[in-house]
C-alpha positions in Angstrom: -10.5 15.6 -13.1 -7.4 15.1 -10.7 -6.7 16.0 -6.9 -3.1 15.2 -5.0 -3.2 16.0 -1.4 0.1 15.1 -0.2 1.2 14.4 3.3 4.1 14.4 6.1 4.7 10.1 5.6 1.9 9.3 2.4 0.7 11.2 -0.8 -2.7 10.3 -2.2 -3.9 11.7 -6.2 -7.3 11.2 -7.7 -8.9 10.1 -10.7 -12.1 10.2 -12.4 -12.5 7.3 -13.6 -15.9 6.1 -16.4 -15.4 2.6 -14.0 -17.9 0.5 -12.1 -15.3 -1.3 -10.7 -12.4 -2.1 -9.7 -12.1 -4.8 -13.3 -12.6 -3.0 -15.1 -9.3 -0.4 -14.6 -5.7 -1.7 -15.0 -3.1 0.5 -13.1 0.4 0.5 -13.8 3.9 2.3 -12.6 6.8 2.5 -14.7 10.2 5.5 -13.2 7.7 8.1 -12.8 4.8 7.8 -14.8 1.0 5.7 -13.6 -1.2 4.3 -16.2 -4.1 4.4 -15.6 -6.4 1.9 -18.2 -10.3 1.1 -18.3 -13.5 0.9 -20.4 -14.1 1.6 -23.8 -10.6 3.0 -24.6 -9.8 4.7 -21.2 -6.7 5.9 -20.9 -4.6 8.3 -18.5 -1.1 9.1 -18.0 0.2 10.8 -14.7 3.6 11.0 -13.0 4.2 9.6 -9.4 4.5 12.7 -7.1 8.5 12.5 -6.3 9.2 11.6 -3.0 6.2 8.4 -3.8 7.3 4.8 -3.4 5.7 2.5 -6.0 5.6 0.3 -4.3 4.5 -0.2 -2.1 1.3 2.1 -3.8 -1.9 1.5 -3.5 -5.5 1.8 -5.9 -8.8 1.1 -4.5 -12.1 2.9 -6.8 -15.3 3.9 -4.6 -18.3 5.7 -7.2 -16.0 6.5 -10.2 -13.3 8.0 -8.9 -10.1 5.3 -9.1 -8.0 7.3 -5.4 -3.5 5.7 -5.6 -2.2 5.8 -2.2 1.3 6.2 -2.6 3.7 6.6 1.3 6.7 8.9 0.5 9.9 6.4 0.0 12.0 5.8 1.9 15.4 5.4 -0.8 14.5 5.9 -4.6 12.3 4.1 -5.9 12.6 0.7 -7.8 12.6 1.6 -11.8 10.5 -1.7 -12.6 7.1 -1.5 -14.4 4.7 -2.4 -11.1 1.1 -3.4 -11.9 -0.5 -2.0 -8.8 -4.2 -3.7 -8.1 -7.4 -2.1 -8.0 -10.7 -2.8 -4.9 -13.6 -1.9 -4.7 -13.8 0.4 -1.9 -18.5 0.2 -2.1 
């Protein structure tokens, strides 16, 4: 289950994942595509919300829910691939 929330200055995407620890997940952003990989072959791909700044994206894991937060971009996001570190929020 995925959910998106937008505020005036932030975009938040949540994804239910089969991981108990942040170290079990890999999150990458390339262009406007977010890729999430996890244990047992888990893979999910979704679109970066329009206007989100991928270079300043943060990720956190809390009880099987991965939360991706990105501020609104001041300028067009970089097209360079980026790995997003995932923090344990428990």
